C-alpha positions in Angstrom: -0.1 0.1 -0.1 1.0 3.5 -1.1 -0.6 6.0 1.5 -0.4 8.6 -0.9 -3.0 6.6 -3.3 -5.4 6.0 -0.4 -8.6 7.7 -1.5 -7.6 7.8 -5.2 -8.9 5.5 -8.0 -6.0 3.6 -9.0 -7.2 0.8 -11.3 -9.9 -0.1 -13.7 -11.1 -3.5 -14.9 -13.0 -3.7 -18.4 -15.3 -6.9 -18.6 -15.4 -7.7 -22.1 -17.1 -10.6 -24.3 -14.8 -9.7 -27.1 -11.4 -9.0 -25.5 -9.5 -8.8 -28.7 -12.3 -6.4 -30.3 -12.2 -4.3 -27.0 -8.4 -3.9 -27.3 -8.4 -2.9 -30.9 -11.4 -0.3 -30.1 -9.3 1.5 -27.3 -5.9 1.3 -29.3 -7.6 3.2 -32.2 -9.6 5.7 -29.9 -7.3 6.2 -27.1 -3.8 5.3 -28.1 -3.5 2.4 -25.7 -1.0 -0.5 -26.0 -1.1 -3.9 -24.4 0.8 -6.7 -22.4 -0.1 -10.1 -21.6 0.4 -11.3 -18.0 -0.1 -15.1 -17.3 -2.2 -15.8 -14.0 -1.9 -19.1 -12.3 -5.0 -18.5 -10.1 -6.9 -16.0 -12.0 -9.1 -13.8 -9.8 -12.2 -14.0 -12.1 -12.8 -17.5 -12.0 -9.5 -19.2 -11.0 -7.1 -21.3 -12.9 -4.3 -20.5 -15.5 -5.4 -17.7 -17.6 -4.1 -14.7 -19.5 -5.0 -11.3 -18.5 -4.5 -8.1 -20.7 -2.7 -5.2 -19.1 -3.5 -1.9 -20.8 -1.1 0.9 -20.9 -0.6 4.6 -22.3 3.1 5.0 -22.9 4.7 3.7 -19.6 1.3 4.3 -17.4 -0.6 1.0 -16.2 -4.0 2.1 -15.3 -6.4 -0.8 -16.5 -6.7 -4.3 -17.2 -9.1 -6.5 -19.8 -10.9 -9.6 -18.8 -13.5 -12.1 -20.1 -16.7 -11.0 -18.6 -17.3 -13.3 -15.6 -20.7 -15.1 -15.2 -23.5 -12.7 -13.5 -21.6 -9.6 -14.8 -22.3 -7.4 -17.7 -19.8 -5.9 -20.2 -18.6 -2.9 -18.0 -16.0 -1.0 -16.5 -15.1 -1.1 -12.9 -13.2 1.4 -11.0 -11.2 0.5 -7.9 -10.3 2.9 -4.9 -7.4 2.4 -2.8 -8.1 1.8 1.0 -5.9 1.0 3.7 -7.9 -2.1 4.8 -10.3 -4.0 2.6 -12.2 -6.0 5.0 -12.7 -3.2 7.3 -13.9 -1.0 4.2 -16.4 -3.6 3.3 -17.8 -3.8 6.8 -18.0 0.1 6.9 -19.8 0.1 3.3 -22.3 -2.3 4.6 -23.2 -0.2 7.6 -23.4 2.9 5.3 -26.1 1.2 3.4 -24.0 -0.3 0.7 -24.3 -3.8 -0.6 -21.3 -6.3 -0.9 -21.3 -8.0 -4.6 -17.9 -9.8 -4.1 -16.2 -10.1 -0.7 -12.7 -9.3 -0.1 -10.4 -11.5 -2.5 -6.8 -12.0 -3.2 -5.3 -10.9 -6.5 -1.8 -12.7 -6.5 0.8 -10.4 -6.8 -1.3 -7.4 -7.3 -3.3 -6.9 -3.9 -6.8 -7.4 -2.2 -10.0 -6.2 -3.7 -13.8 -6.2 -3.1 -16.7 -5.0 -5.0 -19.7 -2.9 -3.4 -22.9 -1.2 -4.7 -23.5 2.2 -3.2 -27.1 3.2 -1.7 -27.9 4.7 -5.0 -27.0 1.7 -7.2 -23.6 2.3 -8.4 -20.8 -0.3 -8.5 -17.4 0.5 -7.2 -14.1 -1.3 -6.1 -12.1 -1.4 -3.2 -8.5 -2.1 -3.6 -5.5 -2.5 -1.4 -2.5 -2.8 -4.0 0.7 -4.5 -3.4 2.5 -3.2 -6.5 4.2 0.2 -7.3 1.8 1.5 -10.2 1.0 5.3 -9.3 -2.6 6.3 -9.7 -3.3 6.7 -13.4 -3.4 10.2 -14.4 -2.5 10.3 -18.2 -4.7 7.4 -19.3 -7.7 8.2 -17.3 -9.5 11.7 -16.1 -12.1 12.0 -13.4 -15.0 9.8 -13.4 -18.5 10.5 -14.1 -21.1 9.6 -11.6 -24.2 9.5 -13.8 -27.3 9.3 -11.8 -31.3 9.3 -12.3 -31.4 9.7 -8.6 -32.2 13.1 -6.8 -28.9 13.1 -4.6 -25.6 11.5 -4.8 -24.9 9.5 -1.8 -22.3 11.9 -0.3 -22.5 10.6 3.2 -21.6 7.0 2.1 -18.4 8.3 0.1 -17.2 10.8 2.6 -17.4 8.2 5.4 -15.7 5.5 3.1 -13.1 7.5 1.1 -13.3 11.0 2.7 -14.6 12.3 -0.5 -16.5 15.5 -0.5 -19.3 17.1 -3.1 -18.3 20.6 -3.9 -20.8 23.4 -3.6 -22.8 24.0 -6.7 -20.6 25.9 -9.1 -21.6 29.1 -11.2 -24.4 26.8 -12.8 -22.8 27.0 -16.1 -22.7 23.1 -16.8 -25.2 22.0 -13.8 -22.7 19.3 -12.6 -20.9 19.3 -9.2 -17.4 17.8 -8.7 -16.6 14.9 -6.3 -13.2 15.9 -4.4 -10.7 13.5 -2.7 -7.2 13.6 -1.0 -5.1 16.9 -1.7 -8.2 18.5 -3.5 -7.9 16.0 -6.2 -11.1 15.9 -8.6 -12.4 12.3 -8.3 -15.5 12.7 -10.4 -18.2 14.9 -11.9 -21.7 14.2 -10.4 -24.3 14.3 -13.2 -28.1 14.2 -12.9 -29.4 12.6 -16.0 -32.3 10.7 -17.3 -35.2 9.0 -15.1 -35.3 9.4 -11.3 -35.7 5.4 -11.4 -32.4 4.9 -13.1 -29.6 3.2 -11.7 -26.7 5.4 -11.0 -23.4 4.1 -12.5 -19.8 5.1 -12.5 -18.4 5.9 -15.9 -14.4 6.1 -16.3 -13.1 9.2 -18.1 -10.8 7.9 -21.0 -8.0 10.6 -21.9 -7.9 11.3 -25.6 -6.0 14.2 -27.3 -8.8 15.2 -29.4 -12.4 14.5 -28.2 -14.2 15.0 -31.7 -11.5 13.1 -33.4 -11.7 10.3 -31.1 -15.5 10.1 -31.0 -15.5 10.1 -34.9 -13.1 7.1 -34.6 -15.2 5.6 -32.0 -18.3 5.6 -34.3 -16.4 4.1 -37.0 -15.6 1.4 -34.9 -19.0 0.7 -33.8 -19.5 2.8 -30.7 -22.7 4.2 -29.7 -22.8 8.1 -28.7 -25.6 8.7 -26.5 -24.8 12.1 -25.2 -22.7 15.2 -26.1 -22.1 17.4 -23.1 -18.9 19.6 -23.6 -18.1 21.0 -20.1 -18.4 24.7 -20.0 -16.3 26.7 -17.7 -13.4 24.0 -17.8 -10.4 23.0 -19.9 -11.8 19.8 -21.1 -14.7 18.4 -23.1 -16.4 15.1 -22.8 -18.7 12.7 -24.8 -20.7 10.0 -23.5 -20.7 6.7 -25.2 -21.0 3.0 -25.0 -18.1 1.0 -26.7 -18.8 -1.7 -29.4 -19.1 -4.3 -26.3 -21.5 -2.5 -24.6 -19.3 -1.0 -21.7 -20.3 2.9 -21.0 -17.2 5.3 -20.9 -16.8 9.1 -21.8 -13.9 10.7 -23.5 -12.2 13.7 -21.9 -10.0 15.8 -23.7 -6.6 16.5 -22.3 
């Protein structure tokens, strides 16, 4: 564990039913390249399997795995904590639901999956590697919600995250702030109030519009075009060709 990473999003897993197709999509859209690691006791299903490590330049911030049974094709973000087991117990007391109890990822660390009180899935991680929190491969997440309120108390108690006061109102979003005033996410009210909340990773690209055009050519479905006003970034919401939701954030 690196104390500087506590409260930061330090990893993303992509569950894909078309691993090769997903690799090609993110290579073309975001410029990622890949390394294959062999696991002798794979965290998602056990046994000997290959795991795809996704990198941008020398930064490793994601892995791609075949979608496990009972999970959709989707992205999961992991937040560094000091004690995964204690954080799981705390999450339950705060109204969360444990989806997968703490488990070991050999050579990597200890993880767990929880659902927050509004229905969004988030991962907990105690990392035992030297990778820093990714900052070039991923930008702040989006917390996309049809709910009336972000579960601020849950995330404050669990990760010490705070929901920033409403800004000047130019874009209607609010920022979720983590350690050292790091922007963790943008909280966006979108869709029906009955819609389930979801965390979307912010995939960094040099030119959002060019990347969006390439994404469409590769089979992505754009379901929103929300340029962020009053900031230095633009974002585009989409589902990749395998159905996992992301947004593109311009560097």
